[in-house]
N, C-alpha and C positions, 0 to 999 in steps of 0.2 A: 436505404443506404448509404452510410455516412458521407457527408461533403465535405470540401476543401476552402481556407479561407486563409489569408493572410491576412496582416493586421502591420501594421507598419506608421513608423511616427510622421503625424500630419497636424494642422495647425487644428485647434476649433471651429473647423466646417465640417458636414455630412459628409460620409464617403459617396459619390456618386455611384450610383447604379452599374451593375458588368457582368458580364456570364462567366460563371466560375465552371472548374470542369467537374465530372459525375463521377468523383471518386471523395474518401475519405477526405472528411477536414483537418488539414493541421494546422494549427493555430498557433505561430511559434510568439512565446513570452518576452519581448526583447524592447526596448525605448518606449513605452507606453506614454503617451504625452498627459501630464496634470490636468486634462482636462476630459471632460466626457465627450463621446465620439459614437457615432451612429451605426453600425454593420447595415452592409447589405441588402435591402429589404426584404431579396428573394431569401436573405437564410434567416427568416420571422427576427426581423430588425429589433435588435433592443440595447443600452446605454451599456458600455462598457468603463470604470473606472479603473485607473492605476490609482496603487498604491503610493502615496506619498514620498519617496523617497525611503520607508524605515524598514527593518529587514520582518521581518515574517513572522509569526508568532511561532510556527511550528518551526523556523529556523532556530530562532533563540531557544525555545525548551530545548534541542537538538546540540545546539552549540555549548550552552548551560551543563548539560549531561555529560558531552564530552570532555568539558576543563573537570567538573568533578571527578570525573573516573579517571582522568591523569592525574590532577596533583595527588589520588591515593594511591593511584599503578604507576610513576612514574619509569620502572624498569620496562614497561612491558611493551610488546610490538605489535604495532597494528600492520592491519593491511595495506598497502602501497593506497596511496592519494587518489592515485588518477589509473584508470584503464583502459582497454578496450570496448570493455562494457558496454552494449545498449540493454538497458534495463525494462522493460517496458511492466507498468503497473498499474493493474488495477486496481478500479478502489482508492484511489491515490486522493483523496478530500476528507475520506473518513479516519476514527479514530488512531489506527496503527497507521492506513497508505497515507497519511500527511506526512507521518514520521519518517514512513521510511524514505520517503519521497526526499525529503529533506535531509534525511543524512546522508543520501547518493548524494546531495548535491553538495553537499559540505565536504565529499568526500573525492570531490570532481570528478564523479561518474555518469557518465552520459544518461537520460532517464528520460523517457517516455510515456505518457499517460493517455489515458482511453477514460472521457470523463464525458456525460451525460450533459453535464454544464460546465463546461469548459473557462466559461468566465470565474470560477472560485478558484482554477488554476492562479490567477493571478492574483486575487485578493488575498491564498493562504499562502503563496512562493515571493510575492514579491515579481519586481522587475529579471526577468532570466534572459539570457543570448539565447538563441536557439540551437546553440551547437549544445550547450548544458539541459535544456529540457524542450521537449518539443509535447503536444497537445493536438490530439484526434477525438476529434465528439464522437458520440459512441454510446452504446448500451448492450451491455452480455444480453439483455434479455432475448434483445431484437436479433436473429442469427443476420438478417440481412446489413446489419450495421456492422459485422466483425467481415471487411474485404481483407483480403490479401496483403496488400500494401500498405497496410499498418500494424506488419506484421517484418516486413522489410528492412534485413541488418539489425534486427534484434536480436540478441544472445542469452539472454532471459527476461523470467518473467513472474513475476511476485504478484498472486492475486490473493486480494484483503476483502474481498467484498462481503458483508454480510450486511441483516438488518434486526428489528429486533423481536426475540420471541416470544412475545405478546402481542395484539393488536394496539396500535400508537399511531399516530399523524404521521411516524415515516412510516408506517404504513400503505401511504394515500398513492394511487398510481399504480397499485399493483405491485408495490414493492413488498412482499408479501417473503416467507421462507421460501417456499416453495419457487419460488419465480426466482431469486435471487441465488440463493445456496445451493439449488438442483440444476435448474431450467436454464440460469447461466452460467453455472461454471462447467454444465455438459455443453453449452454452445461455444464456452472460449475452446474448451478441451480441444473439442473436433475441428479446431480448424489450428490449432498449432503447430507452426510448421517443425520434422522432426527433426531438423536442423540445431534446432535450441542444447545450448547445455546443463541449465535446471532450470525445473518450473517451481517456485515455492506457493503453497496453499495453505493462506491459515484458512483452518476448520475449528474446533472446541474440547478440550476436555467434554469425558461424555456421551458420544457416540455410538458406543458399541454396546450402551445402557441405557438407551430410550426406553423400556419398554420397564425399568428397575425403576423404583424408590431411590435418592430423591429426585433422578432425573426425570422421572415419568411426568413430574409436576411443568418443569423445566420444557418438554418437549408435549406441550397440549396442545400448540398447534405447529407440529412437526417441525423448529428446526435444527435437530439433534436428529433427526430420520433424516432429512433432508440434506446435511452438511455430510451425514457418512456417503451419500446415494454420490455425493458430491467426492469424494475423495473416492470411490469405489471405481467411478469414471477417469478419473484421472491415472491411479495403480493401474486400470487394465488398460490403458493407452498407448506406451509402450516408450511413455516420454521419459527423459528423465525426468525424478522427481523429490519431494521431500516434503511434509505434512507437519505442519507445527498446529499444537494443541492448547493453546493457551487457555490457561485458569481464569476466573471472574478477572475483567478487567478494571487493572486501577489508573489514574492518574489520567490526565487530558481526557474528550479530545481539548486542542492548541487552538480554538479556533473565539477565544476573547480577545475583545479590544484589550482589553487592561494588559496594559504590558509590564506594568512595573511586577503586575502575579505574573506573565509570563516567563520573564527573564527568571524569576524564582523557580521554575517548573523544571521536575529531574524527577526521580526515581524515588528522592528520599533518602531513606536508611534502607530501605528494600533493594537494593543494589545487585545483593547472591542471588547468586540462578540455580533453582533447582531444572533438572532435567530428568526423565521420567521414557519409559513405553508400557507398551500395554492396555492404555487408559487407565493407569491406577492410583496418579497424581491428580492428590485437589487440593486445592488453595486460590490464593488468588496470582495475579501476575502483572506487571507496571507496562503500558502499552508502550514504554521506550524499550525494556528488557524483549517482549514480543518481535518492537521492528527491528532490535538489532539480530536478534535471531536469525530475522528471513533473511538479512545480509548475508548473513556469516556463510548460514546453509547454502550460499553460492557457487561459496568456491571449495566447503568442508568437504574431500570425497567421501569420508567415511558416513556423510548425512543423504547419500545417492539412494534412492530405491527406501524410506525410513520414514517411520513416521515418530514423530516426538509429542511427548505433550512439556510442559515450559511456565513453571512457577517461578516468579521472586519472591525471596523472605530478606529479615534484615543484615545486614553484613555488609564487604565488601566485596564486589564480585567483577566479571572479566571485562568492564567496559569493554572498548573493540579493540580489542588485544583476540585474533586469530589462535592463536595455540594457545590459548583458557579454554576458549570457546572450543578447539578442535574436542581439546581433553575433557572436558563438561558432553558431549553428545559420545564421544569414546564409553567413556565412564557410564552411558545409560545402557547402554549396550551391551556392559558385562556385565550389567547385574540382572 
């Protein structure tokens, strides 16, 4: 069961131990002091340090991309900068997830994160008001962590969890494709409330062809098979959903401390977006484009109950123009 904890501005002194209620751990990211301090020992005491006033790398990347897109499409119409949405992001510190969260914050859309390590949120996104960003400690691989209170007030969900296709350091701690892409997604879908307006799941191209070359090589340890199983359980859940299947991911993740590099981080010349259906699209896609596709799919009606492959190529793209994204999604369905 996840547990609850509040972090408030305090001097550079240890926080005295106290009793916390036995329900999910919500960790607001606001006004963390520029010192190290200790969390209650009953929650595996560890030190959390705040960012020293700077913007986060992911926010830099998103803001730079928005500026670039705006310069090239000055007449574009974007979605409202704020809304009544509360978007729960699963996998919000990963390569795509951190850009999803940064884009939501940039739009003044309330975000909620479920993280195995809540401290990463402060590192990536800096100091945020609790009204903008809430963080709960939990792991989709553990069904007991998914307490219903985590989903209270949530209107939309974006799930972009994942691990590497082949054995790597990221597999440590049982972080395998079976556990993440299948069991984690299954656990999540099974507890999501039916009142959600949309669930967006990030999957992968090639999931329907994992027994065919070259996809069978990628699937040697089951990553495509398990992603397809995750897709299927969402399709059959009765929830309103959209599935995004990106090609090979490029650009990011933006976890470097080299701010000069991060400030230049954009989709480069590969801002034009290709969207297909039927698992026929092959190629690469910027993580920034995938993040934007997820956010756009939350509100575009024609994406409901549909699956789309997404790539990006050289050329001018839709940026954050909702109407251009709507046209791209509709064109894919007309092919």
